[in-house]
Backbone of each chain as nested JSON, in Angstrom:
{
  "chains": [
    {"id": "A", "residues": [
      {"number": 1, "name": "MET", "atoms": {"N": [10.518, 34.101, 23.433], "CA": [9.323, 33.67, 24.178], "C": [8.617, 32.53, 23.428]}},
      {"number": 2, "name": "THR", "atoms": {"N": [8.235, 31.491, 24.069], "CA": [7.465, 30.571, 23.21], "C": [5.994, 30.642, 23.468]}},
      {"number": 3, "name": "THR", "atoms": {"N": [5.15, 30.624, 22.528], "CA": [3.653, 30.727, 22.504], "C": [3.011, 29.309, 22.098]}},
      {"number": 4, "name": "THR", "atoms": {"N": [2.148, 29.054, 22.952], "CA": [1.329, 28.026, 22.696], "C": [-0.171, 28.007, 22.491]}},
      {"number": 5, "name": "THR", "atoms": {"N": [-0.696, 27.918, 21.059], "CA": [-2.026, 28.383, 20.716], "C": [-2.73, 27.157, 20.561]}},
      {"number": 6, "name": "GLU", "atoms": {"N": [-3.985, 27.146, 21.023], "CA": [-5.039, 25.704, 20.762], "C": [-6.286, 26.136, 19.704]}},
      {"number": 7, "name": "TYR", "atoms": {"N": [-6.348, 24.955, 18.746], "CA": [-7.381, 25.352, 17.882], "C": [-8.053, 23.839, 17.962]}},
      {"number": 8, "name": "ARG", "atoms": {"N": [-9.149, 23.917, 17.381], "CA": [-10.04, 22.463, 17.53], "C": [-10.433, 22.564, 15.827]}},
      {"number": 9, "name": "VAL", "atoms": {"N": [-10.032, 21.316, 15.337], "CA": [-10.173, 20.967, 13.983], "C": [-11.2, 19.902, 13.814]}},
      {"number": 10, "name": "THR", "atoms": {"N": [-12.162, 20.231, 12.881], "CA": [-13.013, 19.2, 12.456], "C": [-12.844, 18.442, 11.217]}},
      {"number": 11, "name": "GLY", "atoms": {"N": [-13.24, 17.174, 11.113], "CA": [-13.118, 16.253, 9.969], "C": [-11.826, 15.674, 9.764]}},
      {"number": 12, "name": "MET", "atoms": {"N": [-10.833, 15.638, 10.315], "CA": [-9.674, 14.644, 10.499], "C": [-10.376, 13.071, 10.922]}},
      {"number": 13, "name": "SER", "atoms": {"N": [-10.008, 12.093, 10.162], "CA": [-10.398, 10.71, 10.699], "C": [-9.317, 9.874, 11.037]}},
      {"number": 14, "name": "CYS", "atoms": {"N": [-8.178, 10.062, 10.385], "CA": [-7.008, 9.213, 10.619], "C": [-5.629, 9.806, 10.79]}},
      {"number": 15, "name": "GLY", "atoms": {"N": [-4.611, 8.975, 10.716], "CA": [-3.112, 9.479, 10.832], "C": [-2.686, 10.386, 9.587]}},
      {"number": 16, "name": "HIS", "atoms": {"N": [-3.195, 10.064, 8.679], "CA": [-2.941, 10.674, 7.078], "C": [-3.557, 12.324, 7.191]}},
      {"number": 17, "name": "CYS", "atoms": {"N": [-4.786, 12.316, 7.835], "CA": [-5.17, 13.766, 8.198], "C": [-4.493, 14.374, 8.966]}},
      {"number": 18, "name": "GLU", "atoms": {"N": [-4.183, 14.038, 10.133], "CA": [-3.136, 14.236, 11.173], "C": [-2.002, 14.788, 10.056]}},
      {"number": 19, "name": "SER", "atoms": {"N": [-1.244, 14.063, 9.414], "CA": [0.125, 14.466, 8.83], "C": [-0.211, 15.875, 8.173]}},
      {"number": 20, "name": "ALA", "atoms": {"N": [-1.454, 15.673, 7.078], "CA": [-1.635, 16.627, 6.395], "C": [-1.959, 17.96, 7.066]}},
      {"number": 21, "name": "VAL", "atoms": {"N": [-2.565, 18.108, 8.248], "CA": [-2.66, 19.33, 8.849], "C": [-1.238, 19.698, 9.327]}},
      {"number": 22, "name": "ARG", "atoms": {"N": [-0.48, 18.812, 10.0], "CA": [0.77, 18.898, 10.478], "C": [1.676, 19.359, 9.608]}},
      {"number": 23, "name": "ALA", "atoms": {"N": [1.627, 19.032, 8.182], "CA": [2.659, 19.518, 7.358], "C": [2.385, 20.894, 6.857]}},
      {"number": 24, "name": "GLU", "atoms": {"N": [0.995, 21.118, 6.615], "CA": [0.673, 22.742, 6.243], "C": [0.976, 23.545, 7.408]}},
      {"number": 25, "name": "VAL", "atoms": {"N": [0.663, 23.374, 8.571], "CA": [0.871, 24.247, 9.656], "C": [2.391, 24.325, 10.273]}},
      {"number": 26, "name": "SER", "atoms": {"N": [2.959, 23.417, 9.879], "CA": [4.52, 23.539, 10.244], "C": [5.169, 24.638, 9.427]}},
      {"number": 27, "name": "GLU", "atoms": {"N": [4.513, 24.509, 8.073], "CA": [5.157, 25.777, 7.118], "C": [5.013, 27.308, 7.617]}},
      {"number": 28, "name": "ILE", "atoms": {"N": [4.238, 27.502, 8.307], "CA": [4.051, 28.698, 8.875], "C": [5.251, 29.54, 9.698]}},
      {"number": 29, "name": "ALA", "atoms": {"N": [5.541, 30.487, 9.163], "CA": [6.827, 31.379, 9.759], "C": [6.652, 31.202, 11.234]}},
      {"number": 30, "name": "GLY", "atoms": {"N": [7.811, 30.762, 11.973], "CA": [7.721, 31.238, 13.411], "C": [7.156, 29.886, 14.305]}},
      {"number": 31, "name": "VAL", "atoms": {"N": [6.471, 28.79, 13.418], "CA": [6.178, 27.805, 14.088], "C": [7.141, 26.896, 14.353]}},
      {"number": 32, "name": "THR", "atoms": {"N": [7.219, 26.378, 15.718], "CA": [8.25, 25.572, 16.231], "C": [7.884, 24.245, 16.389]}},
      {"number": 33, "name": "GLY", "atoms": {"N": [6.535, 23.969, 16.856], "CA": [6.171, 22.661, 16.859], "C": [4.579, 22.657, 16.744]}},
      {"number": 34, "name": "VAL", "atoms": {"N": [4.175, 21.209, 16.352], "CA": [2.621, 21.134, 16.011], "C": [2.338, 19.777, 16.623]}},
      {"number": 35, "name": "GLU", "atoms": {"N": [1.082, 19.597, 17.454], "CA": [0.551, 18.853, 17.911], "C": [-0.947, 18.407, 17.147]}},
      {"number": 36, "name": "VAL", "atoms": {"N": [-1.24, 17.135, 16.996], "CA": [-2.455, 17.241, 16.284], "C": [-3.336, 16.161, 16.408]}},
      {"number": 37, "name": "SER", "atoms": {"N": [-4.371, 16.037, 16.682], "CA": [-4.839, 14.622, 17.318], "C": [-6.325, 14.486, 16.277]}},
      {"number": 38, "name": "ALA", "atoms": {"N": [-6.404, 13.495, 15.36], "CA": [-7.774, 13.232, 15.031], "C": [-8.784, 12.517, 15.91]}},
      {"number": 39, "name": "ALA", "atoms": {"N": [-8.379, 12.141, 16.788], "CA": [-9.218, 11.485, 17.826], "C": [-9.827, 12.635, 18.539]}},
      {"number": 40, "name": "THR", "atoms": {"N": [-9.099, 13.601, 19.137], "CA": [-9.834, 14.671, 19.965], "C": [-10.221, 15.769, 18.942]}},
      {"number": 41, "name": "GLY", "atoms": {"N": [-9.369, 16.015, 17.704], "CA": [-9.605, 17.331, 17.12], "C": [-8.868, 18.455, 17.292]}},
      {"number": 42, "name": "LEU", "atoms": {"N": [-8.159, 18.099, 18.476], "CA": [-7.169, 19.304, 19.018], "C": [-5.918, 19.533, 18.233]}},
      {"number": 43, "name": "LEU", "atoms": {"N": [-5.866, 20.753, 17.961], "CA": [-4.411, 21.115, 17.104], "C": [-3.704, 22.205, 18.366]}},
      {"number": 44, "name": "SER", "atoms": {"N": [-2.281, 21.896, 18.583], "CA": [-1.551, 22.797, 19.288], "C": [-0.316, 23.229, 18.598]}},
      {"number": 45, "name": "VAL", "atoms": {"N": [-0.499, 24.542, 18.727], "CA": [0.846, 24.989, 17.716], "C": [1.786, 25.896, 18.7]}},
      {"number": 46, "name": "THR", "atoms": {"N": [2.867, 25.363, 18.866], "CA": [3.922, 26.171, 19.401], "C": [4.751, 27.061, 18.595]}},
      {"number": 47, "name": "SER", "atoms": {"N": [4.951, 28.355, 18.963], "CA": [5.664, 29.211, 18.268], "C": [6.566, 30.211, 18.819]}},
      {"number": 48, "name": "ASP", "atoms": {"N": [7.656, 30.773, 18.337], "CA": [8.48, 31.474, 19.099], "C": [7.785, 33.105, 19.242]}},
      {"number": 49, "name": "ALA", "atoms": {"N": [6.838, 33.502, 18.617], "CA": [6.124, 34.586, 18.678], "C": [4.498, 34.416, 18.532]}},
      {"number": 50, "name": "PRO", "atoms": {"N": [3.812, 35.47, 18.988], "CA": [2.48, 34.883, 18.801], "C": [2.253, 34.827, 17.586]}},
      {"number": 51, "name": "LEU", "atoms": {"N": [0.902, 33.872, 17.539], "CA": [0.682, 33.276, 16.144], "C": [-0.209, 34.003, 15.228]}},
      {"number": 52, "name": "ASP", "atoms": {"N": [-0.524, 33.929, 14.142], "CA": [-1.545, 34.806, 13.462], "C": [-2.568, 33.838, 12.962]}},
      {"number": 53, "name": "ASP", "atoms": {"N": [-3.48, 33.778, 13.815], "CA": [-4.683, 33.216, 13.542], "C": [-5.24, 32.827, 12.315]}},
      {"number": 54, "name": "ALA", "atoms": {"N": [-5.223, 33.7, 11.608], "CA": [-5.729, 33.651, 10.203], "C": [-4.72, 32.721, 9.363]}},
      {"number": 55, "name": "ALA", "atoms": {"N": [-3.475, 33.049, 9.647], "CA": [-2.39, 31.769, 8.995], "C": [-2.604, 30.269, 9.509]}},
      {"number": 56, "name": "VAL", "atoms": {"N": [-3.171, 30.241, 10.573], "CA": [-3.198, 28.824, 11.034], "C": [-4.752, 28.431, 10.484]}},
      {"number": 57, "name": "LEU", "atoms": {"N": [-5.46, 29.053, 10.481], "CA": [-6.762, 28.639, 9.863], "C": [-6.686, 28.519, 8.177]}},
      {"number": 58, "name": "ALA", "atoms": {"N": [-5.892, 29.137, 7.658], "CA": [-5.783, 29.159, 6.192], "C": [-5.146, 27.762, 6.018]}},
      {"number": 59, "name": "ALA", "atoms": {"N": [-4.037, 27.447, 6.981], "CA": [-3.247, 26.364, 6.598], "C": [-4.111, 24.971, 6.862]}},
      {"number": 60, "name": "VAL", "atoms": {"N": [-5.115, 24.991, 7.772], "CA": [-5.496, 24.005, 8.13], "C": [-6.646, 23.83, 6.715]}},
      {"number": 61, "name": "ASP", "atoms": {"N": [-7.238, 24.965, 6.195], "CA": [-8.162, 24.828, 5.029], "C": [-7.44, 24.322, 4.019]}},
      {"number": 62, "name": "GLU", "atoms": {"N": [-6.149, 24.624, 3.761], "CA": [-5.365, 24.266, 3.007], "C": [-5.101, 22.865, 2.754]}},
      {"number": 63, "name": "ALA", "atoms": {"N": [-5.215, 22.211, 3.965], "CA": [-4.979, 20.607, 4.137], "C": [-6.3, 19.978, 4.075]}},
      {"number": 64, "name": "GLY", "atoms": {"N": [-7.536, 20.902, 3.836], "CA": [-8.958, 20.245, 3.673], "C": [-9.961, 20.192, 4.723]}},
      {"number": 65, "name": "TYR", "atoms": {"N": [-9.373, 20.801, 5.796], "CA": [-10.044, 20.487, 7.25], "C": [-10.629, 22.089, 7.508]}},
      {"number": 66, "name": "GLU", "atoms": {"N": [-11.721, 22.132, 8.717], "CA": [-11.851, 23.245, 9.183], "C": [-11.311, 23.536, 10.761]}},
      {"number": 67, "name": "ALA", "atoms": {"N": [-10.985, 24.607, 10.954], "CA": [-10.489, 25.021, 12.289], "C": [-10.862, 26.502, 13.202]}},
      {"number": 68, "name": "ALA", "atoms": {"N": [-11.035, 26.137, 14.21], "CA": [-11.696, 27.363, 15.071], "C": [-10.363, 27.62, 16.305]}},
      {"number": 69, "name": "ARG", "atoms": {"N": [-10.066, 28.778, 16.759], "CA": [-9.618, 29.173, 17.849], "C": [-9.988, 28.2, 18.995]}},
      {"number": 70, "name": "GLY", "atoms": {"N": [-9.303, 27.509, 19.803], "CA": [-9.954, 26.494, 20.62], "C": [-9.985, 27.094, 22.15]}}
    ]},
    {"id": "B", "residues": [
      {"number": 1, "name": "MET", "atoms": {"N": [-6.078, -9.841, -22.369], "CA": [-7.423, -10.029, -21.648], "C": [-7.487, -9.108, -20.469]}},
      {"number": 2, "name": "THR", "atoms": {"N": [-8.358, -8.403, -20.057], "CA": [-8.57, -7.656, -18.885], "C": [-9.32, -8.627, -17.929]}},
      {"number": 3, "name": "THR", "atoms": {"N": [-8.854, -8.47, -16.828], "CA": [-9.313, -9.297, -15.63], "C": [-9.756, -8.232, -14.526]}},
      {"number": 4, "name": "THR", "atoms": {"N": [-10.718, -8.142, -13.883], "CA": [-11.299, -7.383, -12.613], "C": [-11.382, -8.127, -11.442]}},
      {"number": 5, "name": "THR", "atoms": {"N": [-10.648, -7.968, -10.293], "CA": [-10.563, -8.801, -9.196], "C": [-11.214, -7.87, -8.042]}},
      {"number": 6, "name": "GLU", "atoms": {"N": [-11.933, -8.386, -7.254], "CA": [-12.546, -7.69, -6.114], "C": [-11.953, -8.196, -4.874]}},
      {"number": 7, "name": "TYR", "atoms": {"N": [-11.724, -7.007, -3.914], "CA": [-11.269, -7.199, -2.65], "C": [-12.05, -6.438, -1.538]}},
      {"number": 8, "name": "ARG", "atoms": {"N": [-11.97, -7.031, -0.483], "CA": [-12.715, -6.017, 0.735], "C": [-11.316, -5.469, 1.59]}},
      {"number": 9, "name": "VAL", "atoms": {"N": [-11.402, -4.208, 1.843], "CA": [-10.525, -3.738, 2.631], "C": [-11.208, -3.135, 3.926]}},
      {"number": 10, "name": "THR", "atoms": {"N": [-10.496, -3.366, 5.072], "CA": [-10.889, -2.823, 6.394], "C": [-10.162, -1.58, 6.842]}},
      {"number": 11, "name": "GLY", "atoms": {"N": [-10.639, -0.708, 7.411], "CA": [-9.68, 0.298, 7.957], "C": [-9.5, 1.644, 7.548]}},
      {"number": 12, "name": "MET", "atoms": {"N": [-9.92, 1.563, 6.226], "CA": [-9.953, 2.954, 5.438], "C": [-10.991, 4.138, 5.998]}},
      {"number": 13, "name": "SER", "atoms": {"N": [-10.33, 5.143, 6.281], "CA": [-11.202, 6.174, 6.874], "C": [-11.667, 7.281, 5.883]}},
      {"number": 14, "name": "CYS", "atoms": {"N": [-10.733, 7.491, 5.066], "CA": [-10.843, 8.715, 4.207], "C": [-10.117, 8.841, 3.019]}},
      {"number": 15, "name": "GLY", "atoms": {"N": [-10.035, 9.747, 2.509], "CA": [-9.611, 10.013, 0.848], "C": [-8.036, 9.409, 0.939]}},
      {"number": 16, "name": "HIS", "atoms": {"N": [-7.471, 10.016, 2.034], "CA": [-6.096, 9.825, 2.158], "C": [-5.853, 8.114, 2.175]}},
      {"number": 17, "name": "CYS", "atoms": {"N": [-6.613, 7.59, 2.646], "CA": [-6.432, 6.168, 3.189], "C": [-6.582, 5.292, 1.592]}},
      {"number": 18, "name": "GLU", "atoms": {"N": [-7.651, 5.965, 0.904], "CA": [-7.555, 5.511, -0.385], "C": [-6.75, 5.732, -1.358]}},
      {"number": 19, "name": "SER", "atoms": {"N": [-5.915, 6.844, -1.303], "CA": [-4.848, 7.135, -2.075], "C": [-3.743, 6.265, -1.724]}},
      {"number": 20, "name": "ALA", "atoms": {"N": [-3.713, 5.837, -0.182], "CA": [-2.569, 5.114, -0.059], "C": [-2.64, 3.641, -0.279]}},
      {"number": 21, "name": "VAL", "atoms": {"N": [-3.88, 3.034, -0.6], "CA": [-4.056, 1.638, -0.988], "C": [-3.622, 1.707, -2.703]}},
      {"number": 22, "name": "ARG", "atoms": {"N": [-4.544, 2.851, -3.406], "CA": [-4.428, 2.785, -4.697], "C": [-2.969, 2.974, -5.053]}},
      {"number": 23, "name": "ALA", "atoms": {"N": [-2.104, 3.638, -4.416], "CA": [-0.672, 3.895, -4.673], "C": [-0.056, 2.463, -4.762]}},
      {"number": 24, "name": "GLU", "atoms": {"N": [-0.008, 1.853, -3.4], "CA": [0.337, 0.594, -3.199], "C": [0.313, -0.544, -4.645]}},
      {"number": 25, "name": "VAL", "atoms": {"N": [-1.233, -0.515, -4.669], "CA": [-1.779, -1.627, -5.508], "C": [-1.364, -1.243, -6.936]}},
      {"number": 26, "name": "SER", "atoms": {"N": [-1.219, 0.011, -7.128], "CA": [-0.987, 0.622, -8.551], "C": [0.604, 0.084, -8.963]}},
      {"number": 27, "name": "GLU", "atoms": {"N": [1.257, -0.336, -8.084], "CA": [2.503, -0.533, -8.216], "C": [3.095, -2.085, -8.79]}},
      {"number": 28, "name": "ILE", "atoms": {"N": [1.708, -2.712, -8.495], "CA": [1.793, -4.326, -8.756], "C": [2.012, -4.54, -10.407]}},
      {"number": 29, "name": "ALA", "atoms": {"N": [3.018, -5.378, -10.761], "CA": [2.985, -5.384, -12.271], "C": [1.745, -6.127, -13.063]}},
      {"number": 30, "name": "GLY", "atoms": {"N": [1.581, -5.457, -14.001], "CA": [0.105, -5.82, -14.871], "C": [-1.184, -5.138, -14.499]}},
      {"number": 31, "name": "VAL", "atoms": {"N": [-1.025, -4.467, -13.381], "CA": [-2.302, -3.79, -12.907], "C": [-2.293, -2.595, -13.85]}},
      {"number": 32, "name": "THR", "atoms": {"N": [-3.764, -2.368, -14.271], "CA": [-3.993, -1.061, -15.145], "C": [-5.061, -0.264, -14.567]}},
      {"number": 33, "name": "GLY", "atoms": {"N": [-5.597, -0.662, -13.545], "CA": [-6.584, 0.213, -12.848], "C": [-6.864, -0.133, -11.57]}},
      {"number": 34, "name": "VAL", "atoms": {"N": [-7.126, 1.059, -10.655], "CA": [-7.505, 0.463, -9.298], "C": [-8.509, 1.179, -8.814]}},
      {"number": 35, "name": "GLU", "atoms": {"N": [-9.738, 0.797, -8.358], "CA": [-10.876, 1.762, -7.669], "C": [-10.832, 1.506, -6.346]}},
      {"number": 36, "name": "VAL", "atoms": {"N": [-10.997, 2.146, -5.651], "CA": [-11.166, 1.955, -4.088], "C": [-11.963, 2.882, -3.331]}},
      {"number": 37, "name": "SER", "atoms": {"N": [-12.82, 2.48, -2.515], "CA": [-13.512, 3.34, -1.428], "C": [-13.628, 3.177, -0.052]}},
      {"number": 38, "name": "ALA", "atoms": {"N": [-13.276, 4.197, 0.463], "CA": [-13.277, 4.209, 2.255], "C": [-14.619, 3.747, 2.606]}},
      {"number": 39, "name": "ALA", "atoms": {"N": [-15.633, 4.496, 2.033], "CA": [-16.765, 4.146, 2.178], "C": [-17.561, 2.966, 2.397]}},
      {"number": 40, "name": "THR", "atoms": {"N": [-17.166, 2.226, 1.388], "CA": [-17.679, 0.826, 1.002], "C": [-16.599, -0.143, 1.377]}},
      {"number": 41, "name": "GLY", "atoms": {"N": [-15.252, -0.038, 1.398], "CA": [-14.34, -1.009, 1.742], "C": [-13.816, -1.689, 0.5]}},
      {"number": 42, "name": "LEU", "atoms": {"N": [-14.27, -1.596, -0.676], "CA": [-14.367, -2.116, -1.79], "C": [-13.117, -1.891, -2.752]}},
      {"number": 43, "name": "LEU", "atoms": {"N": [-12.266, -2.694, -2.876], "CA": [-11.354, -2.383, -3.896], "C": [-11.382, -3.304, -5.092]}},
      {"number": 44, "name": "SER", "atoms": {"N": [-11.295, -2.632, -6.121], "CA": [-11.491, -3.466, -7.513], "C": [-10.367, -3.014, -8.375]}},
      {"number": 45, "name": "VAL", "atoms": {"N": [-9.817, -4.259, -8.638], "CA": [-8.449, -4.026, -9.465], "C": [-8.187, -4.638, -10.736]}},
      {"number": 46, "name": "THR", "atoms": {"N": [-7.975, -3.947, -11.836], "CA": [-7.992, -4.194, -12.923], "C": [-6.707, -4.725, -13.7]}},
      {"number": 47, "name": "SER", "atoms": {"N": [-6.459, -5.773, -14.37], "CA": [-5.206, -6.012, -14.737], "C": [-5.083, -6.634, -15.964]}},
      {"number": 48, "name": "ASP", "atoms": {"N": [-4.016, -6.967, -16.904], "CA": [-3.967, -7.421, -18.213], "C": [-3.872, -8.896, -18.034]}},
      {"number": 49, "name": "ALA", "atoms": {"N": [-3.72, -9.439, -16.835], "CA": [-3.492, -10.879, -16.865], "C": [-4.207, -11.282, -15.228]}},
      {"number": 50, "name": "PRO", "atoms": {"N": [-4.309, -12.479, -15.04], "CA": [-4.998, -12.593, -13.757], "C": [-4.093, -12.41, -12.6]}},
      {"number": 51, "name": "LEU", "atoms": {"N": [-4.586, -11.706, -11.663], "CA": [-3.763, -11.182, -10.463], "C": [-3.409, -12.183, -9.374]}},
      {"number": 52, "name": "ASP", "atoms": {"N": [-2.318, -11.986, -9.184], "CA": [-1.678, -12.681, -7.751], "C": [-2.265, -11.991, -6.56]}},
      {"number": 53, "name": "ASP", "atoms": {"N": [-3.155, -12.931, -5.948], "CA": [-3.871, -12.229, -4.908], "C": [-2.875, -12.061, -3.932]}},
      {"number": 54, "name": "ALA", "atoms": {"N": [-1.753, -12.824, -3.538], "CA": [-0.883, -12.532, -2.356], "C": [-0.199, -11.193, -2.527]}},
      {"number": 55, "name": "ALA", "atoms": {"N": [-0.107, -10.804, -3.896], "CA": [0.491, -9.451, -4.168], "C": [-0.223, -8.547, -3.714]}},
      {"number": 56, "name": "VAL", "atoms": {"N": [-1.861, -8.508, -4.165], "CA": [-2.583, -7.498, -3.758], "C": [-2.637, -7.283, -2.461]}},
      {"number": 57, "name": "LEU", "atoms": {"N": [-2.888, -8.479, -1.483], "CA": [-3.112, -8.419, -0.002], "C": [-1.776, -7.711, 0.604]}},
      {"number": 58, "name": "ALA", "atoms": {"N": [-0.48, -8.117, -0.002], "CA": [0.685, -7.696, 0.546], "C": [0.699, -6.146, 0.255]}},
      {"number": 59, "name": "ALA", "atoms": {"N": [0.168, -5.593, -0.653], "CA": [0.266, -4.183, -1.172], "C": [-0.796, -3.458, -0.048]}},
      {"number": 60, "name": "VAL", "atoms": {"N": [-1.765, -3.957, 0.191], "CA": [-2.489, -3.206, 1.235], "C": [-2.263, -3.442, 2.43]}},
      {"number": 61, "name": "ASP", "atoms": {"N": [-1.625, -4.486, 2.934], "CA": [-1.013, -4.467, 4.032], "C": [0.258, -3.504, 4.213]}},
      {"number": 62, "name": "GLU", "atoms": {"N": [0.904, -3.458, 3.135], "CA": [1.872, -2.311, 2.957], "C": [1.548, -0.838, 3.289]}},
      {"number": 63, "name": "ALA", "atoms": {"N": [0.317, -0.616, 2.777], "CA": [-0.409, 0.795, 2.872], "C": [-0.925, 0.865, 4.316]}},
      {"number": 64, "name": "GLY", "atoms": {"N": [-1.077, -0.406, 5.082], "CA": [-1.588, -0.329, 6.253], "C": [-3.01, -0.58, 6.573]}},
      {"number": 65, "name": "TYR", "atoms": {"N": [-3.346, -1.407, 5.758], "CA": [-4.536, -1.9, 5.825], "C": [-4.721, -3.518, 5.83]}},
      {"number": 66, "name": "GLU", "atoms": {"N": [-5.99, -3.947, 5.957], "CA": [-6.111, -5.435, 5.752], "C": [-6.994, -5.705, 4.802]}},
      {"number": 67, "name": "ALA", "atoms": {"N": [-6.753, -6.72, 3.93], "CA": [-7.819, -7.049, 2.7], "C": [-8.031, -8.636, 2.866]}},
      {"number": 68, "name": "ALA", "atoms": {"N": [-9.168, -9.001, 1.865], "CA": [-9.307, -10.026, 1.699], "C": [-10.313, -10.142, 0.318]}},
      {"number": 69, "name": "ARG", "atoms": {"N": [-9.755, -11.361, -0.43], "CA": [-10.668, -11.533, -1.672], "C": [-12.019, -11.288, -1.39]}},
      {"number": 70, "name": "GLY", "atoms": {"N": [-12.884, -10.479, -2.121], "CA": [-14.107, -10.098, -2.021], "C": [-15.2, -10.994, -2.63]}}
    ]}
  ]
}
């Protein structure tokens, strides 16, 4: 079953920032898709099982930004 | 003899942008140092011979931004 979870990310300013977030979040086990927009701050993560929010928040932190469940 | 040449770059918004410009400009033959700031848009290039402006402008363009001799 596919699950899509939304988060809000602050601090992204450009496409490089989007790429940094996408790269980190894509590494999480079970993640099958990542959409992220610096313009809106929205991060949408598709996974084949319910996501571990903490893992997503940690991945965004690793990329250098802050996120909250949207 | 060391030469430092100043340019103004538009469009950089974050540290990733600075890194992209720095990486491209650093590849130019003779370049010994690059300082770049997204906040001010200033790019300062140090070289061991007078710089070819066209090469610097092309490197910045390659990184995805626009520059002019400052």
